[in-house]
mmCIF file of the N, C-alpha and C atoms, coordinates in Angstrom:
data_MODEL
# 
_entry.id   MODEL 
# 
loop_
_atom_site.group_PDB 
_atom_site.id 
_atom_site.type_symbol 
_atom_site.label_atom_id 
_atom_site.label_alt_id 
_atom_site.label_comp_id 
_atom_site.label_asym_id 
_atom_site.label_entity_id 
_atom_site.label_seq_id 
_atom_site.pdbx_PDB_ins_code 
_atom_site.Cartn_x 
_atom_site.Cartn_y 
_atom_site.Cartn_z 
_atom_site.occupancy 
_atom_site.B_iso_or_equiv 
_atom_site.pdbx_formal_charge 
_atom_site.auth_seq_id 
_atom_site.auth_comp_id 
_atom_site.auth_asym_id 
_atom_site.auth_atom_id 
_atom_site.pdbx_PDB_model_num 
ATOM 1   N N  . MET A 1 1  ? 18.244 -9.066 59.318 1.00 0.00 ? 1  MET A N  1 
ATOM 2   C CA . MET A 1 1  ? 18.591 -9.729 58.114 1.00 0.00 ? 1  MET A CA 1 
ATOM 3   C C  . MET A 1 1  ? 18.031 -8.365 57.290 1.00 0.00 ? 1  MET A C  1 
ATOM 4   N N  . ALA A 1 2  ? 18.919 -8.103 56.199 1.00 0.00 ? 2  ALA A N  1 
ATOM 5   C CA . ALA A 1 2  ? 18.966 -6.843 55.469 1.00 0.00 ? 2  ALA A CA 1 
ATOM 6   C C  . ALA A 1 2  ? 17.667 -6.900 54.747 1.00 0.00 ? 2  ALA A C  1 
ATOM 7   N N  . ARG A 1 3  ? 17.157 -5.874 54.585 1.00 0.00 ? 3  ARG A N  1 
ATOM 8   C CA . ARG A 1 3  ? 15.905 -5.689 53.534 1.00 0.00 ? 3  ARG A CA 1 
ATOM 9   C C  . ARG A 1 3  ? 16.377 -4.887 52.371 1.00 0.00 ? 3  ARG A C  1 
ATOM 10  N N  . TYR A 1 4  ? 16.848 -5.614 51.135 1.00 0.00 ? 4  TYR A N  1 
ATOM 11  C CA . TYR A 1 4  ? 17.043 -4.870 50.106 1.00 0.00 ? 4  TYR A CA 1 
ATOM 12  C C  . TYR A 1 4  ? 15.914 -4.529 49.371 1.00 0.00 ? 4  TYR A C  1 
ATOM 13  N N  . GLN A 1 5  ? 15.914 -3.139 48.724 1.00 0.00 ? 5  GLN A N  1 
ATOM 14  C CA . GLN A 1 5  ? 14.866 -2.811 47.894 1.00 0.00 ? 5  GLN A CA 1 
ATOM 15  C C  . GLN A 1 5  ? 15.421 -2.912 46.431 1.00 0.00 ? 5  GLN A C  1 
ATOM 16  N N  . PRO A 1 6  ? 14.426 -3.298 45.769 1.00 0.00 ? 6  PRO A N  1 
ATOM 17  C CA . PRO A 1 6  ? 14.775 -3.492 44.217 1.00 0.00 ? 6  PRO A CA 1 
ATOM 18  C C  . PRO A 1 6  ? 15.184 -1.975 43.653 1.00 0.00 ? 6  PRO A C  1 
ATOM 19  N N  . VAL A 1 7  ? 16.069 -1.911 42.724 1.00 0.00 ? 7  VAL A N  1 
ATOM 20  C CA . VAL A 1 7  ? 16.549 -0.692 42.252 1.00 0.00 ? 7  VAL A CA 1 
ATOM 21  C C  . VAL A 1 7  ? 16.065 -0.773 40.503 1.00 0.00 ? 7  VAL A C  1 
ATOM 22  N N  . ASP A 1 8  ? 15.430 0.251  40.412 1.00 0.00 ? 8  ASP A N  1 
ATOM 23  C CA . ASP A 1 8  ? 14.907 0.482  38.821 1.00 0.00 ? 8  ASP A CA 1 
ATOM 24  C C  . ASP A 1 8  ? 16.010 0.805  38.030 1.00 0.00 ? 8  ASP A C  1 
ATOM 25  N N  . THR A 1 9  ? 16.677 0.034  37.049 1.00 0.00 ? 9  THR A N  1 
ATOM 26  C CA . THR A 1 9  ? 17.742 0.238  36.318 1.00 0.00 ? 9  THR A CA 1 
ATOM 27  C C  . THR A 1 9  ? 17.302 0.681  34.782 1.00 0.00 ? 9  THR A C  1 
ATOM 28  N N  . GLN A 1 10 ? 15.826 0.816  34.619 1.00 0.00 ? 10 GLN A N  1 
ATOM 29  C CA . GLN A 1 10 ? 15.421 1.176  33.266 1.00 0.00 ? 10 GLN A CA 1 
ATOM 30  C C  . GLN A 1 10 ? 15.529 2.537  33.098 1.00 0.00 ? 10 GLN A C  1 
ATOM 31  N N  . SER A 1 11 ? 15.930 3.131  32.076 1.00 0.00 ? 11 SER A N  1 
ATOM 32  C CA . SER A 1 11 ? 16.100 4.496  31.748 1.00 0.00 ? 11 SER A CA 1 
ATOM 33  C C  . SER A 1 11 ? 14.687 5.044  31.037 1.00 0.00 ? 11 SER A C  1 
ATOM 34  N N  . ASN A 1 12 ? 14.383 6.121  31.477 1.00 0.00 ? 12 ASN A N  1 
ATOM 35  C CA . ASN A 1 12 ? 13.293 6.762  31.085 1.00 0.00 ? 12 ASN A CA 1 
ATOM 36  C C  . ASN A 1 12 ? 13.542 7.943  30.153 1.00 0.00 ? 12 ASN A C  1 
ATOM 37  N N  . TYR A 1 13 ? 12.897 7.839  29.068 1.00 0.00 ? 13 TYR A N  1 
ATOM 38  C CA . TYR A 1 13 ? 13.030 8.926  27.919 1.00 0.00 ? 13 TYR A CA 1 
ATOM 39  C C  . TYR A 1 13 ? 11.780 9.634  27.733 1.00 0.00 ? 13 TYR A C  1 
ATOM 40  N N  . TYR A 1 14 ? 11.977 10.945 27.843 1.00 0.00 ? 14 TYR A N  1 
ATOM 41  C CA . TYR A 1 14 ? 10.653 11.868 27.820 1.00 0.00 ? 14 TYR A CA 1 
ATOM 42  C C  . TYR A 1 14 ? 10.983 12.672 26.328 1.00 0.00 ? 14 TYR A C  1 
ATOM 43  N N  . PRO A 1 15 ? 10.076 12.863 25.544 1.00 0.00 ? 15 PRO A N  1 
ATOM 44  C CA . PRO A 1 15 ? 10.415 13.718 24.320 1.00 0.00 ? 15 PRO A CA 1 
ATOM 45  C C  . PRO A 1 15 ? 10.271 15.041 24.795 1.00 0.00 ? 15 PRO A C  1 
ATOM 46  N N  . ILE A 1 16 ? 11.309 15.882 24.097 1.00 0.00 ? 16 ILE A N  1 
ATOM 47  C CA . ILE A 1 16 ? 11.455 17.181 24.508 1.00 0.00 ? 16 ILE A CA 1 
ATOM 48  C C  . ILE A 1 16 ? 11.738 18.006 23.238 1.00 0.00 ? 16 ILE A C  1 
ATOM 49  N N  . ASP A 1 17 ? 10.857 19.045 23.113 1.00 0.00 ? 17 ASP A N  1 
ATOM 50  C CA . ASP A 1 17 ? 10.835 19.984 21.938 1.00 0.00 ? 17 ASP A CA 1 
ATOM 51  C C  . ASP A 1 17 ? 11.650 21.051 22.102 1.00 0.00 ? 17 ASP A C  1 
ATOM 52  N N  . ILE A 1 18 ? 13.108 20.972 21.804 1.00 0.00 ? 18 ILE A N  1 
ATOM 53  C CA . ILE A 1 18 ? 14.050 21.772 22.086 1.00 0.00 ? 18 ILE A CA 1 
ATOM 54  C C  . ILE A 1 18 ? 13.705 23.306 21.519 1.00 0.00 ? 18 ILE A C  1 
ATOM 55  N N  . ALA A 1 19 ? 13.281 23.383 20.320 1.00 0.00 ? 19 ALA A N  1 
ATOM 56  C CA . ALA A 1 19 ? 12.927 24.616 19.712 1.00 0.00 ? 19 ALA A CA 1 
ATOM 57  C C  . ALA A 1 19 ? 11.912 25.562 20.413 1.00 0.00 ? 19 ALA A C  1 
ATOM 58  N N  . ALA A 1 20 ? 11.083 24.703 21.052 1.00 0.00 ? 20 ALA A N  1 
ATOM 59  C CA . ALA A 1 20 ? 10.008 25.459 21.796 1.00 0.00 ? 20 ALA A CA 1 
ATOM 60  C C  . ALA A 1 20 ? 10.725 25.969 23.104 1.00 0.00 ? 20 ALA A C  1 
ATOM 61  N N  . GLN A 1 21 ? 11.814 25.555 23.622 1.00 0.00 ? 21 GLN A N  1 
ATOM 62  C CA . GLN A 1 21 ? 12.282 26.058 24.914 1.00 0.00 ? 21 GLN A CA 1 
ATOM 63  C C  . GLN A 1 21 ? 13.244 27.021 24.622 1.00 0.00 ? 21 GLN A C  1 
ATOM 64  N N  . LEU A 1 22 ? 13.819 27.425 23.502 1.00 0.00 ? 22 LEU A N  1 
ATOM 65  C CA . LEU A 1 22 ? 14.769 28.284 23.126 1.00 0.00 ? 22 LEU A CA 1 
ATOM 66  C C  . LEU A 1 22 ? 14.312 29.743 22.831 1.00 0.00 ? 22 LEU A C  1 
ATOM 67  N N  . ARG A 1 23 ? 14.749 30.726 23.508 1.00 0.00 ? 23 ARG A N  1 
ATOM 68  C CA . ARG A 1 23 ? 14.190 32.142 23.342 1.00 0.00 ? 23 ARG A CA 1 
ATOM 69  C C  . ARG A 1 23 ? 14.927 32.643 22.137 1.00 0.00 ? 23 ARG A C  1 
ATOM 70  N N  . SER A 1 24 ? 14.023 33.491 21.437 1.00 0.00 ? 24 SER A N  1 
ATOM 71  C CA . SER A 1 24 ? 14.333 34.121 20.078 1.00 0.00 ? 24 SER A CA 1 
ATOM 72  C C  . SER A 1 24 ? 15.595 35.027 20.368 1.00 0.00 ? 24 SER A C  1 
ATOM 73  N N  . GLY A 1 25 ? 16.491 35.197 19.689 1.00 0.00 ? 25 GLY A N  1 
ATOM 74  C CA . GLY A 1 25 ? 17.734 36.082 19.552 1.00 0.00 ? 25 GLY A CA 1 
ATOM 75  C C  . GLY A 1 25 ? 18.791 35.690 20.506 1.00 0.00 ? 25 GLY A C  1 
ATOM 76  N N  . THR A 1 26 ? 18.674 34.596 21.191 1.00 0.00 ? 26 THR A N  1 
ATOM 77  C CA . THR A 1 26 ? 19.818 34.200 22.155 1.00 0.00 ? 26 THR A CA 1 
ATOM 78  C C  . THR A 1 26 ? 20.601 33.402 21.218 1.00 0.00 ? 26 THR A C  1 
ATOM 79  N N  . PHE A 1 27 ? 22.004 33.115 21.695 1.00 0.00 ? 27 PHE A N  1 
ATOM 80  C CA . PHE A 1 27 ? 23.067 32.535 21.029 1.00 0.00 ? 27 PHE A CA 1 
ATOM 81  C C  . PHE A 1 27 ? 22.555 30.890 20.811 1.00 0.00 ? 27 PHE A C  1 
ATOM 82  N N  . GLU A 1 28 ? 21.894 30.281 21.767 1.00 0.00 ? 28 GLU A N  1 
ATOM 83  C CA . GLU A 1 28 ? 21.442 29.089 21.455 1.00 0.00 ? 28 GLU A CA 1 
ATOM 84  C C  . GLU A 1 28 ? 20.417 28.798 20.286 1.00 0.00 ? 28 GLU A C  1 
ATOM 85  N N  . HIS A 1 29 ? 19.554 29.891 20.454 1.00 0.00 ? 29 HIS A N  1 
ATOM 86  C CA . HIS A 1 29 ? 18.589 29.974 19.350 1.00 0.00 ? 29 HIS A CA 1 
ATOM 87  C C  . HIS A 1 29 ? 19.227 30.101 17.847 1.00 0.00 ? 29 HIS A C  1 
ATOM 88  N N  . VAL A 1 30 ? 20.253 30.981 17.871 1.00 0.00 ? 30 VAL A N  1 
ATOM 89  C CA . VAL A 1 30 ? 20.777 31.003 16.557 1.00 0.00 ? 30 VAL A CA 1 
ATOM 90  C C  . VAL A 1 30 ? 21.699 29.891 16.243 1.00 0.00 ? 30 VAL A C  1 
ATOM 91  N N  . LEU A 1 31 ? 22.350 29.177 17.115 1.00 0.00 ? 31 LEU A N  1 
ATOM 92  C CA . LEU A 1 31 ? 23.029 28.044 17.003 1.00 0.00 ? 31 LEU A CA 1 
ATOM 93  C C  . LEU A 1 31 ? 22.049 26.978 16.264 1.00 0.00 ? 31 LEU A C  1 
ATOM 94  N N  . HIS A 1 32 ? 20.988 26.747 17.172 1.00 0.00 ? 32 HIS A N  1 
ATOM 95  C CA . HIS A 1 32 ? 20.107 25.802 16.734 1.00 0.00 ? 32 HIS A CA 1 
ATOM 96  C C  . HIS A 1 32 ? 19.650 26.040 15.356 1.00 0.00 ? 32 HIS A C  1 
ATOM 97  N N  . HIS A 1 33 ? 19.158 27.239 15.016 1.00 0.00 ? 33 HIS A N  1 
ATOM 98  C CA . HIS A 1 33 ? 18.759 27.570 13.553 1.00 0.00 ? 33 HIS A CA 1 
ATOM 99  C C  . HIS A 1 33 ? 19.900 27.060 12.338 1.00 0.00 ? 33 HIS A C  1 
ATOM 100 N N  . LEU A 1 34 ? 21.257 27.525 12.837 1.00 0.00 ? 34 LEU A N  1 
ATOM 101 C CA . LEU A 1 34 ? 22.295 27.189 11.906 1.00 0.00 ? 34 LEU A CA 1 
ATOM 102 C C  . LEU A 1 34 ? 22.408 25.742 11.644 1.00 0.00 ? 34 LEU A C  1 
ATOM 103 N N  . LEU A 1 35 ? 22.506 24.921 12.698 1.00 0.00 ? 35 LEU A N  1 
ATOM 104 C CA . LEU A 1 35 ? 22.639 23.646 12.638 1.00 0.00 ? 35 LEU A CA 1 
ATOM 105 C C  . LEU A 1 35 ? 21.359 22.947 11.976 1.00 0.00 ? 35 LEU A C  1 
ATOM 106 N N  . ASP A 1 36 ? 20.159 23.220 12.246 1.00 0.00 ? 36 ASP A N  1 
ATOM 107 C CA . ASP A 1 36 ? 19.098 22.724 11.611 1.00 0.00 ? 36 ASP A CA 1 
ATOM 108 C C  . ASP A 1 36 ? 18.943 23.042 10.099 1.00 0.00 ? 36 ASP A C  1 
ATOM 109 N N  . GLU A 1 37 ? 19.383 24.159 9.657  1.00 0.00 ? 37 GLU A N  1 
ATOM 110 C CA . GLU A 1 37 ? 19.521 24.682 8.152  1.00 0.00 ? 37 GLU A CA 1 
ATOM 111 C C  . GLU A 1 37 ? 20.655 23.751 7.582  1.00 0.00 ? 37 GLU A C  1 
ATOM 112 N N  . ALA A 1 38 ? 21.786 23.715 8.167  1.00 0.00 ? 38 ALA A N  1 
ATOM 113 C CA . ALA A 1 38 ? 23.005 22.823 7.617  1.00 0.00 ? 38 ALA A CA 1 
ATOM 114 C C  . ALA A 1 38 ? 22.430 21.387 7.544  1.00 0.00 ? 38 ALA A C  1 
ATOM 115 N N  . ARG A 1 39 ? 21.757 20.838 8.614  1.00 0.00 ? 39 ARG A N  1 
ATOM 116 C CA . ARG A 1 39 ? 21.327 19.257 8.401  1.00 0.00 ? 39 ARG A CA 1 
ATOM 117 C C  . ARG A 1 39 ? 20.146 19.262 7.098  1.00 0.00 ? 39 ARG A C  1 
ATOM 118 N N  . ARG A 1 40 ? 19.398 20.122 6.968  1.00 0.00 ? 40 ARG A N  1 
ATOM 119 C CA . ARG A 1 40 ? 18.559 20.066 5.892  1.00 0.00 ? 40 ARG A CA 1 
ATOM 120 C C  . ARG A 1 40 ? 19.126 20.281 4.647  1.00 0.00 ? 40 ARG A C  1 
ATOM 121 N N  . SER A 1 41 ? 19.881 21.143 4.493  1.00 0.00 ? 41 SER A N  1 
ATOM 122 C CA . SER A 1 41 ? 20.590 21.553 3.272  1.00 0.00 ? 41 SER A CA 1 
ATOM 123 C C  . SER A 1 41 ? 21.380 20.309 2.846  1.00 0.00 ? 41 SER A C  1 
ATOM 124 N N  . ASP A 1 42 ? 22.153 19.460 3.750  1.00 0.00 ? 42 ASP A N  1 
ATOM 125 C CA . ASP A 1 42 ? 22.871 18.477 3.645  1.00 0.00 ? 42 ASP A CA 1 
ATOM 126 C C  . ASP A 1 42 ? 21.954 17.289 3.232  1.00 0.00 ? 42 ASP A C  1 
ATOM 127 N N  . ALA A 1 43 ? 20.899 17.294 3.703  1.00 0.00 ? 43 ALA A N  1 
ATOM 128 C CA . ALA A 1 43 ? 19.921 16.214 3.363  1.00 0.00 ? 43 ALA A CA 1 
ATOM 129 C C  . ALA A 1 43 ? 19.359 16.265 1.965  1.00 0.00 ? 43 ALA A C  1 
ATOM 130 N N  . VAL A 1 44 ? 19.226 17.523 1.543  1.00 0.00 ? 44 VAL A N  1 
ATOM 131 C CA . VAL A 1 44 ? 18.769 17.824 0.255  1.00 0.00 ? 44 VAL A CA 1 
ATOM 132 C C  . VAL A 1 44 ? 19.762 17.563 -0.687 1.00 0.00 ? 44 VAL A C  1 
ATOM 133 N N  . ARG A 1 45 ? 21.036 17.837 -0.390 1.00 0.00 ? 45 ARG A N  1 
ATOM 134 C CA . ARG A 1 45 ? 22.140 17.600 -1.426 1.00 0.00 ? 45 ARG A CA 1 
ATOM 135 C C  . ARG A 1 45 ? 22.344 16.097 -1.647 1.00 0.00 ? 45 ARG A C  1 
ATOM 136 N N  . ARG A 1 46 ? 22.281 15.259 -0.550 1.00 0.00 ? 46 ARG A N  1 
ATOM 137 C CA . ARG A 1 46 ? 22.262 13.898 -0.825 1.00 0.00 ? 46 ARG A CA 1 
ATOM 138 C C  . ARG A 1 46 ? 21.263 13.272 -1.531 1.00 0.00 ? 46 ARG A C  1 
ATOM 139 N N  . ALA A 1 47 ? 20.059 13.733 -1.434 1.00 0.00 ? 47 ALA A N  1 
ATOM 140 C CA . ALA A 1 47 ? 18.830 13.348 -2.196 1.00 0.00 ? 47 ALA A CA 1 
ATOM 141 C C  . ALA A 1 47 ? 19.002 13.576 -3.712 1.00 0.00 ? 47 ALA A C  1 
ATOM 142 N N  . VAL A 1 48 ? 19.394 14.826 -3.910 1.00 0.00 ? 48 VAL A N  1 
ATOM 143 C CA . VAL A 1 48 ? 19.699 15.268 -5.334 1.00 0.00 ? 48 VAL A CA 1 
ATOM 144 C C  . VAL A 1 48 ? 20.866 14.369 -5.919 1.00 0.00 ? 48 VAL A C  1 
ATOM 145 N N  . SER A 1 49 ? 21.936 14.314 -5.412 1.00 0.00 ? 49 SER A N  1 
ATOM 146 C CA . SER A 1 49 ? 23.088 13.568 -5.861 1.00 0.00 ? 49 SER A CA 1 
ATOM 147 C C  . SER A 1 49 ? 22.719 12.107 -5.966 1.00 0.00 ? 49 SER A C  1 
ATOM 148 N N  . GLU A 1 50 ? 21.829 11.396 -5.223 1.00 0.00 ? 50 GLU A N  1 
ATOM 149 C CA . GLU A 1 50 ? 21.347 10.059 -5.425 1.00 0.00 ? 50 GLU A CA 1 
ATOM 150 C C  . GLU A 1 50 ? 20.770 9.784  -6.864 1.00 0.00 ? 50 GLU A C  1 
ATOM 151 N N  . ARG A 1 51 ? 20.165 10.849 -7.236 1.00 0.00 ? 51 ARG A N  1 
ATOM 152 C CA . ARG A 1 51 ? 19.288 10.719 -8.613 1.00 0.00 ? 51 ARG A CA 1 
ATOM 153 C C  . ARG A 1 51 ? 20.071 10.325 -9.700 1.00 0.00 ? 51 ARG A C  1 
# 
């Protein structure tokens, strides 16, 4: 008779700090910085326009 073992189908999520893993001066660091600034300025624009 076959002995089937249960398979864990739950996903594990681990917190990752991307900014801490990026080396300063690399393309990835610059891209992260530009996208982060764009996201922040967009949030500020939305907050100001809602007033």
